[in-house]
Every structure is written in C-alpha cells, then in structure tokens.
C-alpha positions in Angstrom: -6.7 6.6 3.1 -2.9 6.5 3.1 -1.4 8.9 0.7 1.8 8.7 -1.4 4.3 9.0 1.4 2.6 6.3 3.5 2.4 3.9 0.6 6.1 4.5 -0.2 6.8 3.5 3.5 4.8 0.3 3.0 6.8 -0.4 -0.1 10.0 0.0 1.9 8.7 -2.5 4.5 7.7 -5.1 1.9 10.9 -4.9 -0.2 13.1 -7.0 2.1 10.8 -10.0 1.5 11.3 -9.9 -2.3 12.8 -13.2 -3.3 11.3 -15.2 -0.5 8.7 -18.0 -0.6 5.3 -17.9 1.1 5.2 -20.8 3.5 2.0 -20.0 5.5 -1.0 -17.8 5.0 -3.9 -16.4 7.0 -6.3 -13.5 7.1 -10.0 -12.7 6.8 -10.2 -11.8 3.1 -13.2 -13.4 1.5 -12.8 -12.1 -2.1 -9.1 -13.0 -2.3 -8.4 -16.5 -0.8 -5.2 -16.3 1.4 -4.5 -19.9 0.4 -3.9 -18.7 -3.2 -0.5 -17.4 -2.0 0.7 -20.7 -0.6 4.0 -21.7 -2.1 4.3 -18.6 -4.3 7.4 -16.5 -4.4 7.3 -12.7 -3.9 9.3 -11.6 -7.0 8.8 -7.8 -7.1 7.2 -4.8 -5.4 6.3 -1.5 -7.0 4.5 1.6 -5.9 2.6 4.1 -7.9 0.7 6.9 -6.1 -1.7 5.4 -3.6 -1.4 1.8 -4.9 1.1 -1.0 -4.0 1.7 -3.7 -6.6 3.2 -7.1 -5.6 4.3 -9.8 -8.1 3.9 -13.4 -7.1 5.2 -16.3 -9.2 5.3 -20.0 -8.7 8.5 -21.9 -7.9 10.5 -22.3 -11.0 10.9 -26.0 -10.2 7.2 -26.6 -9.9 5.1 -28.1 -12.6 3.0 -25.8 -14.7 0.0 -24.6 -12.7 -2.5 -25.7 -15.3 -1.4 -29.3 -14.7 -1.0 -29.1 -11.0 -3.2 -31.2 -8.8 -5.2 -30.2 -5.8 -3.7 -27.3 -3.8 -4.8 -24.6 -6.2 -6.6 -26.4 -9.0 -9.9 -26.0 -7.1 -9.5 -22.2 -7.4 -9.4 -22.2 -11.2 -12.3 -20.7 -13.1 -12.1 -22.0 -16.6 -14.6 -19.4 -18.0 -12.5 -16.6 -16.5 -9.3 -18.0 -17.9 -10.8 -18.2 -21.4 -12.0 -14.6 -21.1 -8.6 -13.5 -20.1 -6.9 -15.2 -23.0 -9.4 -13.7 -25.4 -9.1 -10.2 -24.1 -5.4 -10.2 -23.2 -3.8 -8.9 -20.0 -3.2 -5.3 -21.4 -6.7 -4.4 -22.4 -7.9 -1.5 -20.3 -10.8 1.0 -20.3 -9.7 4.6 -19.7 -12.7 5.5 -17.6 -12.3 7.7 -14.6 -12.8 6.4 -11.0 -15.6 7.4 -8.7 -15.9 10.8 -7.0 -13.8 12.4 -9.7 -10.7 10.7 -8.3 -9.2 10.2 -11.7 -8.0 6.7 -10.9 -8.8 4.2 -13.6 -11.5 1.7 -13.0 -10.3 -1.9 -13.5 -11.1 -3.0 -17.0 -13.3 -5.9 -17.9 -10.2 -7.9 -18.8 -9.0 -7.5 -15.2 -12.0 -9.4 -13.9 -10.1 -12.6 -14.5 -7.7 -11.6 -11.6 -10.4 -10.6 -9.1 -12.3 -12.5 -6.4 -9.4 -14.8 -5.6 -9.2 -16.3 -9.1 -5.6 -17.1 -10.2 -4.4 -15.8 -13.5 -3.3 -18.1 -16.3 -0.2 -20.2 -15.9 2.0 -18.0 -18.1 0.8 -14.7 -16.6 2.6 -12.9 -13.8 0.6 -12.8 -10.6 0.4 -9.1 -9.8 -1.5 -8.2 -6.6 -2.9 -4.7 -6.5 -3.3 -3.4 -3.0 -5.6 -0.4 -2.4 -5.6 0.8 1.2 -8.7 2.0 3.1 -9.0 4.8 5.6 -6.9 3.0 8.3 -5.0 0.7 5.9 -1.5 -0.3 6.9 1.2 -3.0 6.7 2.9 -4.4 9.7 6.2 -6.5 9.7 6.6 -9.3 12.2 3.9 -7.9 14.4 0.2 -7.4 14.6 -1.7 -4.1 15.2 -3.2 -3.6 18.6 -6.4 -1.9 19.7 -5.7 1.7 20.7 -9.1 2.3 22.2 -12.3 0.5 23.1 -15.3 0.3 20.9 -18.7 1.7 21.7 -19.4 -1.4 23.8 -16.3 -0.9 25.8 -14.5 -3.9 24.2 -10.9 -3.8 23.4 -10.6 -5.7 20.1 -7.6 -5.8 18.0 -8.0 -5.1 14.2 -8.6 -8.2 12.1 -5.8 -8.7 9.5 -7.0 -8.9 5.9 -4.0 -11.0 4.9 -1.1 -12.6 6.7 1.9 -13.9 4.7 4.7 -15.9 6.4 7.9 -16.2 4.4 10.6 -18.7 4.2 13.1 -16.3 5.7 11.2 -16.4 9.0 9.4 -13.1 9.0 5.8 -12.2 8.1 3.7 -9.4 6.6 0.3 -8.4 7.9 -2.1 -6.3 5.7 -4.9 -4.3 7.3 -8.0 -2.5 6.0 -7.2 -2.8 2.3 -8.8 -4.1 -0.9 -6.7 -6.6 -2.9 -7.2 -8.1 -6.3 -5.2 -9.9 -9.0 -4.4 -7.5 -11.8 -2.6 -7.3 -15.1 1.0 -6.0 -14.9 0.9 -2.4 -13.7 1.5 0.5 -16.0 3.7 2.8 -13.9 3.6 6.5 -15.0 6.3 8.3 -12.9 5.6 11.6 -14.7 2.4 12.0 -12.6 3.7 10.6 -9.4 4.4 13.5 -7.0 7.2 11.6 -5.3 9.0 10.5 -8.4 12.1 12.2 -9.7 10.4 12.1 -13.1 7.4 14.1 -12.0 6.3 16.3 -14.9 5.8 19.9 -13.5 4.7 21.2 -16.9 1.9 18.7 -17.1 0.8 19.5 -13.6 0.8 23.2 -14.2 -1.2 22.8 -17.4 -3.8 20.7 -15.5 -4.0 23.4 -12.8 -4.8 26.1 -15.4 -8.2 24.5 -16.1 -11.4 26.4 -15.4 -12.3 24.3 -12.4 -11.6 24.5 -8.6 -8.0 23.7 -7.9 -9.0 21.4 -5.1 -10.5 19.0 -7.7 -7.5 19.2 -10.0 -5.1 18.4 -7.2 -7.0 15.2 -6.4 -6.9 14.0 -10.0 -4.5 11.1 -9.9 -3.8 11.5 -13.7 -1.7 14.6 -12.8 -1.0 14.3 -9.1 -0.8 10.6 -8.3 -0.4 9.9 -4.6 -1.9 13.2 -3.5 -4.8 13.1 -1.1 -6.7 15.4 1.2 -3.9 15.9 3.7 -1.4 17.0 1.0 -4.0 19.0 -0.8 -5.1 21.0 2.3 -1.5 21.7 3.4 -0.3 22.8 0.0 -3.3 25.1 -0.5 -2.8 26.6 3.0 0.9 27.2 2.4 0.2 28.8 -1.0 -2.6 30.9 0.4 -5.0 29.8 -2.2 -8.7 29.1 -1.6 -9.7 25.5 -2.5 -12.5 26.6 -4.7 -10.4 29.1 -6.7 -10.6 28.4 -10.4 -7.2 27.4 -11.8 -7.7 29.6 -14.9 -8.0 32.7 -12.6 -4.8 32.1 -10.8 -1.6 33.7 -11.9 1.2 31.5 -13.3 3.3 32.3 -10.2 0.6 31.1 -7.9 0.2 27.8 -9.7 4.0 27.3 -9.7 4.1 28.0 -5.9 1.2 25.5 -5.4 3.1 22.7 -7.2 6.3 23.6 -5.3 4.4 23.2 -2.0 2.8 19.9 -3.1 6.2 18.4 -3.9 8.0 19.9 -0.9 5.4 18.8 1.6 5.2 15.3 0.2 8.9 14.8 0.3 9.1 16.2 3.9 6.3 13.9 5.0 8.1 10.9 3.5 11.4 11.8 5.1 9.7 12.2 8.5 8.1 8.8 8.2 11.5 7.2 7.7 13.0 9.2 10.5 10.1 8.3 12.8 10.8 4.6 12.1 14.5 5.0 12.9 13.8 6.9 16.1 11.3 4.2 17.2 13.8 1.4 16.6 16.5 3.3 18.4 14.2 4.0 21.3 13.3 0.3 21.6 16.9 -0.7 21.5 17.8 1.9 24.1 15.0 0.8 26.3 16.0 -2.9 26.2 19.7 -2.0 26.8 19.0 0.3 29.8 16.4 -2.0 31.4 17.4 -2.1 35.0 18.2 -5.6 36.4 17.3 -6.0 40.1 19.7 -8.0 42.2 18.7 -8.9 45.8 20.9 -7.4 48.5 23.0 -9.6 50.7 20.9 -11.4 53.3 17.6 -10.5 51.5 14.6 -12.7 52.4 11.2 -12.8 50.6 9.4 -11.1 53.5 11.8 -8.2 53.4 10.4 -7.1 50.0 12.4 -6.1 47.0 13.7 -2.9 48.5 15.7 -4.6 51.2 
C-alpha cells in the first residue's frame, strides 16, 4: 500500500480543490454512496501517516440537512444518528489494528459515519481514505491499463470514487477504502515526515525486546512507514530485520532512525521532482511536435514525403 511519501503526494494533488463545490459524482463504491458528496464543499485536507482525511461541509446558504428534502434525506439512518449523539464524535477505543500494524481500529462511535451514512447535521463530514496495494489519486484524468489480464483483456482500473468540482477539474480515487469518520486526531510527533517527529520516542520504542522490523511498522511510533521504507532503512543501517532492539547499541538505533527519516524525505522529494519532470516533458513534447506542411505542387498520390 502507498506509504507516507505517496500519501503526502496525494494530499498535494487534492489541496488545490479545497474551497470548491462538488457538482457531479461517480464511482463504483458500494459502502460509501458517491451521491452523498453531491453539492458538498471540500473544506480541508489533512494527511497523517498512510491516511488521507478530507472534510466536506454543506453549502452555508443551504437549509440544515436534518430538514432538507429528498437528495440526501433517503440516506439518513435515524438509529445511527441517535447512537452518534449518545456516544459523541470523540469516543475512541485504543485497540491496535490487525497484523500488529499499530493503527487504531475505528471505534464503535465511528460506525455512524461508515457505509455511506451521513453524520449529523452539526458534525463536520470527515472522509477517511485508506489506500490499498495499488491505491492512487488522479487529477483530471483516469488511470489506464498497463498490461492485459490473464484472459488477455486490456481493462482500465475501475474508479472507486469520482468527484467533479465547480472549478472545472475532477479527482479520481482508485483502490481505496473510504468511510465517514470523526474529526481526525493528528499526532505529528509520530509522523516520520513531520518536522515535529519525536526522535526520542522512536528511539525508546526501538529499544524494546522485540524484532526491530515489527517496531518500525508500528504506526504509533513510525506513522507512514511501510515495508519499502523499513527494508531500505534496515539495509542502509546494516541491521538484520529480526534483531532485537534491546540488543542493539544506542548508536545503531540512532543510525536506523536517521536512515528512516532521510530515505522518507528523499523519496518524497523524488516524487515531486518526478511530477515536475513529467509536466515539463509533456509541455516540451507538445511544443516541439513537428507540423507537416505539403511541399509546393504536392498531390495526394505523391505521398507525404513529396
């Protein structure tokens, strides 16, 4: 799945659409109805580790959503709304995610926001986006098939969500899980790409008596770190993945954290530079596209070469 640098790039792609209204929707999502975004305004975009958070609000001039007629009234679930009001949007369970990832599992109070159900009228609509193995976001374009499937068919990936905005552009989300969530709790001290990343906290976590490869993937201390960054940092630090953190010297642990941060920042910088090179290449190609002009006296049977 996309790691911290990739999600930061997605955040950069989404940011120009903040402040624009959704005027048309599409996509194949069944758990989160694309129509739920119709006429909402994208008000904010935040990134934390491997997750992207987008805030959608209704038009300030619209009537309160709990008194609106048809477009979204049919999506309301009264029982879910009552449960959300009873539990409150900030209630969370500090349980760890599957496979020892360390990512928190959505609390029961967050069930209100899932399965396409719209939060209460006075709640901010925060969309939590978790990308799959080939998850991506495209701007004003759709992803194309890079190879044929086992049957030899060339089929383009199916978008999970398509949002057209009032400014004329559109966003396309691929291979991701989305759900309405409470306002995100951003902890920059554990984000490996944040300026507030807490080295001391990371070093203390690495000193535990468990394989360092497990600790590096713990999002409570290394948010945004995945297998690519883990493998590269361990290789550069010359540390075996199954080495117990408590058996490593303090200098080895410090070197490992340095490589994690350095590689992550280099990866992020390369992603932005790659995008700049691609845009420059496209512009150069269109500018240098040769224009053929027929020579004097040319006739169709002579061919283009004259």
